[in-house]
C-alpha positions in Angstrom: 72.7 -42.0 -54.8 73.1 -43.7 -51.4 72.8 -41.9 -48.0 76.0 -40.3 -46.7 77.3 -40.2 -43.2 78.7 -36.7 -42.5 80.4 -35.1 -39.4 79.2 -31.8 -38.1 81.9 -29.1 -38.0 80.3 -27.5 -34.9 79.5 -30.3 -32.6 81.4 -33.2 -34.1 78.3 -35.5 -34.3 77.7 -37.8 -37.2 74.5 -37.3 -39.2 72.9 -38.9 -42.2 72.6 -36.8 -45.4 69.8 -38.8 -47.0 69.3 -39.5 -50.7 66.2 -37.3 -50.6 68.1 -34.4 -49.0 70.8 -34.8 -51.5 68.3 -34.6 -54.3 66.7 -31.5 -52.7 70.1 -29.8 -52.4 70.9 -30.6 -56.0 67.5 -29.1 -57.2 68.3 -25.9 -55.3 71.7 -25.7 -57.0 73.8 -26.3 -53.9 77.2 -27.7 -55.0 78.5 -29.0 -51.6 77.2 -31.2 -48.8 76.1 -29.6 -45.5 78.8 -29.1 -42.9 76.5 -28.9 -39.9 74.0 -31.4 -38.5 70.3 -30.4 -38.5 70.4 -29.4 -34.9 73.4 -27.1 -35.4 71.9 -25.6 -38.6 68.7 -24.9 -36.7 70.6 -23.2 -33.8 72.7 -21.2 -36.2 69.6 -20.0 -38.1 68.0 -18.9 -34.8 71.1 -17.1 -33.8 71.2 -15.2 -37.1 67.5 -14.3 -36.8 68.1 -13.0 -33.2 71.1 -10.9 -34.4 69.0 -9.4 -37.2 66.2 -8.5 -34.8 68.6 -6.6 -32.6 69.9 -4.6 -35.5 66.4 -3.5 -36.4 65.8 -2.2 -32.8 68.5 0.4 -33.1 
């Protein structure tokens, strides 16, 4: 399974989806390739965590 070059749906940057990452995704049962680059995935995760913390403060 060769590396794949994908395009991030958020920032439009190209990123490599390596063979190792593809195997990891397959082991976890994920059927599709990632749609965001690692930087945008990290930013989105942080945004979700901040949103969840605000909801607990109510």
